[in-house]
N, C-alpha and C positions, 0 to 999 in steps of 0.2 A: 575513725570512723565516720565521723561527722564530716571530715575534709572530703572522705572519699564520698559522703551522700551530698557534699557540696559542688561537688565536679564532675556528679553522672547529672546533678541537675542543671550545669550549666552545658553541658552538653546535650539534654534534651532542649536547652534553651535555644543553644546553635542551631539547629536542624531545624526545630520552628520558625526562627527567623528569616533561613535562608530559603524556606517553602514561601513563607508567607510575603516577607515585605519582599523580593524580585518580582510575585506575583502580581501586588499592589501597584507596583510601578507599572510593569508593564499593562496595567489595565487602563492606568491614568495615561500615558505619552506613547501605547504603541500604535501607531496610527496603519492601517490594514493595508495589504498591497494588495491591488486590483492588478489579478491577472487577464490577458485579453484573450479572448477565446479566438483562434485561428484556425479555419477550414480551406481547402483546396478546392477553387471553382472550376469545374468542368464548363463551365459558361465562358471566364476570362483568362481559363487556364493560366491562373494568378491565385496567391491566396488571399482571401478576404479577410480583414482583422476587426474585432469587434472590443473595442475596448471602454471603461468608466471613466469617465472625465467628469471636472466639477460642472461642463453644463449639461451633463446628462451619456446619452452614449454615443460614442465616436464610433460610425461604419468607413471604413476605406480600403485601399486592401497596397500592394507593397509600395505602387508609382506614387502614391499618396492622393489619389483621388476619392474622393466622398460621394457617401452615398447614403439616399433616402433610405429608412425603412424596408419601403414594398421595393425599391432596386437593390438592397442589402441581399432579400428574400429569394429575388428573382434570379442570382447570381448563382445561389447554393439550392437549387430547385429539388435535388433528394433530399434535403434536411429539413425543408419547408412544404413538403408535396402536399400537406392538406389545405394549409393556408392558398396555395398558386391553385389548386383546383378547385377550391369554394370561390376567388377571388377571377378565374376564370383567365388566370394569366399563366397556368402550366404548358409548355412549348410544346408542338405536336410531334416537334424529334430535336435531339440533341448528337450533335457530331455525327448526322447520319442514322441514325438509330430511333424507329418510330420509338414511342413511349407508349408504355402497357403499365398501366396501375399493378398489376398483377404482377409482372417482371418487377416493378420495383421494388412491389412488397416483399419479393421472395428473394431479392439483392442486397436488402438494408438490414445491416446489423451494427449493434453498441457494444461495448463491452469495456468496463472500468475495472484497472485492479490500483489497489494503494497501499501504502507500506503496511498497514493495518491488519490488512487481510494476511498476512504474512505472520505475523505476530498475534496470534490470537489463540484459543483455545482450541484443542480439533476434536472431534469425535473419535468416540473408540469404538464404535457398531455402527454397521451401514447394511440399508435395504440393499436388496439383489432382486430388483424386479424381474417379471417374464416377460423378455423381449417381444414375444412373438404368442402372445396371449389370446388375441382374436377379437378380443372388445376395444370398445373406441377411445374408454379413458384405464389409464393406469390407476392398478389397483395395489395399495400398502402390501406387503408379502406380511406374514406372521413371525416370522424371524427372521434375526440379523446376524451378521457376520463380522472376523474379526479375521487379521490374517497374523498369527507368530509363529509360531512352531508350527501350523498348518494352516489352511485353510478353516473355521470352524464357524458352524453356525449354532444359534441360538435365539430356542423359541424364547418367544417374547413374553409371555403368560407363564410359563412354570419355570422359567431362567434354564432348563434342562439344554444339554450340548445334543443334537439331531447327529447322532452320530452314520447313521448310512448317506447323509449329504454332505457331512461332512470328508469323509472320504472320498468319496466319489471326486470332489471339487479339489482336494489337496493330492489326490492321485494325480490327475491332469495337470496338474500344476507343474509336481514335480519331474512330470514326464515331457513337458516341457523347456524345462530347464530353468522354473524358478526357485532360487536360494532364498530360504525363508530366513528373516522375517521381511517383512514388509516395511519399508520406510517411508513410503506416504501410498496412501490411498484415495485418487481424484476421483471425481464423480459428480452429478447431478442429486443429490437422494431425495428428493422428492417427486409429487406426483403431477408438478405442474412444468410440465414439459412434452413435447408433441411426440414423444416415441422414447425407449430407454437403449441405450447403446452401452451400458455398464460402467463400468471403470477404470482408466487408465490408471496401473499400480507398476509401485516403482521396489525391484525387493531388494535384499540386502546387498547384491554385486552393482547396484545401478543398472541393471538390466529393467527395461519399459516391455510391461506385458497389458495386451486389450483384454479385458474381465467381463462378460456376461454370461446371461440363463438362455437359451431357447429351449422352447418348448420342455421344462424340466431339466435340460443337461448340460453341462458346463461347455462353455465356448472361451478356448484361449487363443490369444494371437499373441506371439513374441512379437516386438518390433524391433527391426534392423535399427541400429546405434553406431555412429561414430565410433573409432574406439577412443575411450577417454572421455566422453559427455557423461555432464551430470546437470539434472537438471535443479534449479533455487524453485522453481513454482510452476504447477500446472495447472490452469483452469478448463476445466471440461466447457463445451458449448450446447446450442442448440439452438442455432440458424437453420432458417426456412429452408434454405438451399443446399444443406447436409453438404458442404463443399468437404468441410475437416471436421473431426474430433474434436482437435485442443488449438489454445496457446499454451506452448510451451517456454519457458524464461532460463535458459541454460546458467548454471555458475561462472558462465565466461561472461555474464550479459548479452546474451545473443537473445533471438525473438525465431521461433519457429512456429508452424502449424503442423497437425499430423492431419493428410488426407485420409477421407474414409474410403474404405475397401481396398485402397494400393497400398496404405499405410507410407506411403511417402513422407518423409518428412522436409518440409520444406522451409529453410532461412529469408526472412525478411532482412533484404539492406539496408537493418540499420544501425545505428552503433550507440553500446553504452547503454544498453536498455537494462534499468535495475529496479524490479519492482519493490526493493526493498526498501528503496530509498527515495523514489518519486512515482508520483501518480501516472498511470498509466492509460487512454483512454485511443480506444481504435473505432473508426465510424467507415463502415464501408458501404458501398452503392454499386450501380451499375456498374462504373467505370473507374473507381477509385477505393483505395482504404486510404484513410486519411489516420497517421497516427501519433498521437499529441503525447507529448512526456513535458512534466511539470513537476518541475524542483521549486526549491527555494527562492533562489535567484535568475528563473530561467523557464522558459519554455521552446522548445524545438519540435515541428513538424514535419513531417515524412509524410509525402504526397505518394503513393505506391499505383499502377495499374493493376490492370483484373487479374494479367500474366506476373504478378507480382515484383515487379523491375521498377526501381526509383524514377517520378517523372519530374520532382523538386524537392525540396524541403526549404523549411526556415527558421529561421533561432535570433530570440531576442532574450534580450536581457537585462536585469537593474538590481541595483543598491539591495541585497539582503538584510535580513532586519538588524542584524550585528553591526554592519555596515553603515548603516543610518545613524545620525542623531543621536535619538535614543538607544541605537545599540551599544554606540563610544561612551556615552554617555554613564550607562549600567557596570562597561567592562569599569570604570575608572571608582565605579563606589564599592561594585561588590566581588568577589573572587570567584563569586560562582554562583550555582541555586541548586536548590533540587527540587523535585515535582514528585508527584504521588501519581499521574499521568503526562503520558505521550500522546501527542498527536498521530504518533508512527504505531503506536501497539495499542491492543486492546485490552491489555494487560494493567493492574495495578501495581507498580512496584517503587522501588526508591528508582528517580531518575537522575544523576550528577550532571550537570554540566560545569565545567571550569572555564573560566576563562582566558582566553589566550593572549591578552595585553596584559601587563604587570602593573599598567598604572595604580592599582586597586592598592599596591605594599605602599603607596605613597600618603595615603588616607590610612591604614595603616599604620604610621608610621607617626603622623601626626594624632591619630588616637592613643599611642603609648604615652605622647608627651601629656595628652589632657589626662588619662591616668595615672599619671605619676603627680602631676599636681592635687588631684582628687585626694590620693595616699596621703602625700604631706599633707592636705588640710585638714584629714582625717588623724594627724600623728601617730600614722600606721608603718610599721618598719619594711623597709624595701625587700629584704629578704623573705617573705615573709609571702610577698606580692609576687614572685620573677614568674611563676607558673602563668601568674594573669597575664602578665605583657605578653609571654609566649602565644597563649591563645588570643590575644588580640593581634599579633603580628604576624598568625597563620591563616584566621579565620574572620579578618576584618573588624568591620563594623558590627557583624553578628557577636564576634565575641565579645567585644566589649559592651554592647548591650547583654548580656548575660552575666559577665561579670560585675556587673553594677546590678541588675536586679537581683543577684541572688551574694551580695559581698562577703569579706571575710568576716568583717567585723558583725553578721547577721548571726554568725554561727558563736561566735565569743562567746 
């Protein structure tokens, strides 16, 4: 029993060391990776790159021309429109189009999604707003809905099911071909938006439906999808120009938009868009969409015109943290590491990473030799410490520290 207790303590110590020691190492030796900010310029018809250097911010284009801060801002007039208006350097027209601040504002939008948005706690109840209330501002409803074996509305105060409303919406969904339950319910569940467009809901058969409430009545529209299409992530948007309802990311790592009213699914000409692995930012203006995909070791920017056609793209790479000198050293020291948090998730759980290199085995062999010397000096029997050798061989320096903090003689 004592032996079992000792090995339980050893395992706990190994887990603790595999969490703490690599974390301390990265805190001490990790160097921040400065990701460049890249945007397509409608003035130069080229990408403008802003990056951090030892001498501060550097601003240049792909041809190597350097720019001052003011020159850089003038090359990206829609990104720095307020500054250009303040300094009276905003062009009167660009590409033959007269500049109007209202039109600039109507067509300007920003969007961002990152891996942690996909791996986060999800709500179970949603508010369904009145889309045509006749009021200037949206008001929170007194009930919330869920879609399980039917669409069910729950009164927020009494927690009672609103049977009549539930049956009404469920019947319309059923008649439109909805297959219960819902796989995902996607919308903007807040009053902080210009209007309400309801929710885009994926049913159990991966069909897509648009659901909202108009004057107390259900509005349900089934969206036609190509055969076999499935969605990994759907993010509804509330842009001023009201061109589309949402950005939709498919399981094939493709990016789509769903146009308003016509419900046309338009594919963006971009490749390998995976919000589960990379950060994705989308900036739009009068002339272009800038789709910026950032990973641990790369940034790729797609420039599309207003008709969603590819204009140009930019790609830059750099060594990932694991491929830099500090990353190679840690792979020689530790077999892996455990973390309670992850930059790609909003959940607290055990995240285990194993080193792809086997150089840490060399250190494990050396530590086994050191442990052999320690056992000999303590005049202990080798056969009673074979398990300790195995632990060190498998877990490296973590196991070496653990078996010596809780040695066999401690329990004799």
